[in-house]
N, C-alpha and C positions, 0 to 999 in steps of 0.2 A: 443760327449764326453760320456765316460762310466760312468753310474750312480753307479752301483755296480759290483765289479769284485771279483770272487772267484777263487783262483789259488791253485789247488792241495789240497783242503780242505778235511780233514778227521776228524772223531770223533770215539773214542773208549772208552769203559768202561771196564777196565781190558783187558782181551783177546778177548772181543766181539767188532767186528768192526761194527759200525752203519752206518757211511758214509765213502766211499772209494774214495780218489783221485778225488774229485768233482771239475770240472772246468766249470765256467759259467760266463757270463757277461750280465748285463741288461743295456740297453742304457738309457741315461738321458731322463726321461719322458715316458718310456715304462711301460706297464702294463704286468707283467710276473706272470703266475699262475703255482705253483707247484701242481701237482695232482698225486695221487697214492693211493693204499690201506693203511689201517691203519698199522703203523709200518714200513713204507717204508723209513722213515727218513726225510720227508718233513718238519715237525714241528721242528725237531732238527736242520735242516739247517737254518730255519728262526730264531731260537733262537741264533744260532751262529752269524748270520748277526747282530742281535740286541745286541749281547754282553751278553746275558743271559746264554749262554753256552760257555765254553772255547773250542777252537779248539785243536785237538790233533796233527794236522799238516797242513801246508799250510798257505796262507795269505788271508786277506779280505781287499778290498779297497772300500771306499765309497766317491764318488765325487773326486776321484784322490788321496785321503789320505789313508795311511795304518792305518787301525783301528783294526788290528788283536788283539791287547792287550789293546785297549782303553776301558774304562768303558762305559756302555750304554749311560750315559748322555753326553758324548763327541763325539757321533757318528752322531749327527744331524738327528736322526730318530724318528718317532712316530709310536707306535704300538697299534693295536686294537686286543684284545684277544677274544677267544671263549666265555668266560664268560664276562659279561658286566663290571664287576669290578668297579661298581659305589659306591660311598660312600653314604650309606643309610641316614645319618644324614644331608647331604648337598642337596640343591636344584639343579636344572639343571644348572643354571648359575655358582654356586659355584663348581660343579663337572667339568664343562668345563674349568674354569679358574684356577683350583688348581695348575697345573704345572707352570703357569705364575706367580702366587702369590709366589710360592716357589723360583722362579728365581728373584724375586724382581722387576718385571715389574710394571710400573706405573699404577695407578688405571684408569687413562684416557685411556691408551692404552689397558688395559685389557677389559674395557667396550666396546671399539670400536671393538676389535677382536671378543669378544663373540657375540656382536650384529650382526656383518657381517656373522659369521658362523651360528648363529641361523637362520638368514634370509635364508641363502643358504640351510639349512637342514629343513626348515619349523618348527623350534622349538620355535620361538619367543613367541607363546601363552603359552608355558610350562616352561618358565625360572624360575618361582617361585615354581614349583612343585617338590616334592621329587620323587625319583625313584619308590617308591611303588605305586605312583599315575599314572604311565605311562604304556602304553602297551609294549609288547616285541619289536615291531618295533621302538617305540619312544625311549626306552632305548638303543637300538643298535645305533640309530642316535646320541644320547647323547655321547655314547662311541666314535663314529667316530668324533663328534664335538670336544671332548676333545683332540683328536689327531690333528685335523686340526688347532685349534687355535695356536698351537705351531709353525706353519709355518716351519715345518721340511723339510729337503732336500729330504727325501724319507719316504714312508709309508709302514708298514709291517702289514699284516692282517693274523691272525691265525684262520681259520675256523670261521669267525665272524657271519655267518648266520645259523650255525648248530642247534641253539636252536629255530629257528623260524619255523612256519608251512609253508606248501608248497606254498600257495598263497602269503604270506608275503615275503618269500624268493625270489620269482620271482620279486616282487616289489622292494625289496632291491637290487637285482642284477642290475636293471635298474638305481637305484639311485647311486650305486657305479660307474657304467660306466659313468654316467653324471658327477659325482664328479671328476673322473679322467680327463675328458675333460676340466672341469673348472680350475682345479689346475695345470694340465700339469706336475705333479711330478712323479718321479719313484715310482712304486708301486709293491710290491711283495705280492702275495696272495696265501695262502695255503688252499687246500680243498681236500676232497676225492670224491667230487661230480663232475663228468666229465661234467655235464650240465653247472654248474657254470664256469668251465674252458673254455668250448667251447663258451659260450655266452659273456664272459667278456674279455678274454685275447687278447693282441696283440701277445703274444707268450706263448706257453704251454711247460712246462718241466715235462715230465712223468718219475716218479721214481719207482723203485722196489728194495727192499733189499739194500737201500743205494746207488744205482747206477742209473745214468741217462740213461734211455732207448732210449729216443728220445726228441728232441726239435724242435719246428717249429710253424708256425701259426696254428690256429685251422683247417683251410682248408687243410694244408699240412699233418698234422698228421692223419686227418680223411681219406683223399684220398690216402695217401701213407704210411701206417703203416710199420715200419721197421721190426717188428717181431710179433709173435703170441700174446705176452703179450699186446702190444699196440693195436693190432687189436681187441682183446677181451675186452679191457678196455674202448676204445673210441667208442662211438656210443650207442644210445638208441632207440629201443631195441638193445641188443648186437649182434655182428656179429655171424652168424652160422658157426661153424667149423666142417668139416666132413673129415674123413679119405679117402684117395684115392691114386691112382697111375697114373703116366703119361704113356700113351700108344700111340704108333705111328701106326695109321691105314691108310696105303697107303699114307704116307706123311702128313697126317692130325693128329696133336697132340690133344689128348683129355685127360680128367681126368675121370677115371673110379673108381666108388666106389660101395658100396652095393646098388644095385637097380638103379643106374643111370650112365649115360655117358654124359659128357658135353664137347663141343669143347673149346679148349684153345684159347682166343682171340689173335688177332695179336699183341697187345701191350705186351703180355707176352710170345709169341711163341719162340722168340730167346733165352730169358733167361731160359725158361723152357726146351728147347731142349739141352741147355748146362749144365743143372743142373746135378751134379754128382750122385744124388740119385733119384730114381723113386718114392719113397714113399713121399707123400705130404699131407699137410692139405689144404683143399679147403675152402676158405672163401666166404660166401654169405651173404651180408647185407640184412636184412628183407625188406627194402624199395625198393629193386631192383627186387622184385617179382611183378607181375601184373596179372590181371584177363584176359587180352587180349594181343596178340602179339603187341609190341610197335615198333619193327624194325626187320631188317634182322638178328640181333644178339640175338633176343629173342628165347630161346630154351624152348620147352614144357617140363613141369615137372608134374608128377602125385603126388598130395598131398591128404593124408587121414586126414581130419580135425578132431581134437579132441575137440578143443575149439575155438569158434569165439567170439572175444570181440569187440563190437561196440563202437567206440570212436568218432563218428560224420563223419568226412571226410574219415576215414579209418576203416578197421577191422583188428585187430591183430589176426592172425591165429596161433594156436599151432597145428602143423600137423606132420604127419609121412611122411618122405621123404626117400625112400629106407629103410634102417634099422635104421634111426636116427630120433629124434624129433627136429624140427626146428621151428623158428618163421618167419612168413611172414606178412608184412604190406601191405594190399591191399587197394588201393583207391576205394571208392564206392560212389554212389549217396545217397541222403538223404532218398530214399525209398527202398534201396536195402535190401532184406532179409538177414538173417545171412547166410554167405557163407558155403558151404559144400564140400564134396569130389569131386574131379574132376581134369581136366587139367588146370594148371596155366602156367605162363611163367616167365622165369628168363632172365634178360639182361646179357648175358655172357661177354659183354664188360666190365662189372663192377665186375667180379669175381677177387678173390685174391688167390695167391698160396704161400705156405710157406713150406720150407724144414721140413719134419716131425721130423727129428732127432735134428736139431739145433734150429728150430723155426724161422729162419731168412726168410725174404721175398724173393721170387724169382722174 
């Protein structure tokens, strides 16, 4: 069953189009993450699903019901915002139960729901505390608990971890993933952080300028980006993109650029040979470089290292390759000195090619 369905949804402010003909479905129980740069329309889309923004066109269905013009309270949704939006004069239990009290739920049921959710989120020792007496992570769990006690059909999250430090964000990502498994509800999560998207999503929706660029599992969008924007946005460190041209050398197709020539792998050869344009963008992910040859498809590359950053199991190299500056992530041992200029290897089986004019993947 479809949990949430968007059909031709658009949003305009006067003559400015924010969302254009958006079509998307989220299956019941699916965890879908909207990701993209600031201003791409992901939060606006979430607010239209919640009923906090009116659509300019199209329809929205939740749980099989047309809720396009229904008020937020009638959509059976619960939302967690970027700001915790907790009432400072109420304690944790009162914050969590506020919506239930407004709905006239019995005291016994409220107590039972709050207790169960507090146990789930490890908030039981803090039920009598005010928000000012809690850490950032605890406040965010209270905000999530307030949504969960409503027992809604689906949950909407608008960048809920953006105010937390890096370590706490990683912890909260794990807690959210576990929460989704426990509840089994449809969840739509908005973020500009592609690490959050990759680690939590069943399916990622990548947006740019109000248009969906690609949808798919984290593995799909990482291994097969459909265009330059997706390729450059998904992955950390980001994919290296170099100008090049396709050349046929005695029946062997290669990519030639400033200071390099790399053979086109068999998986791309047929599409590259049929490409109407010779000018391409060559995509090289940092993690596909190595200090030693790994296979027959490892091609030697000369790197002039500018900076070597030691991060334990790897060194991130900022290096000159041909006429461009690239990033390479080289696996190293615990006693390896900082790497310097020399011959490294790139696994050409993992290269990407994009049409330079249109940006579409070859």
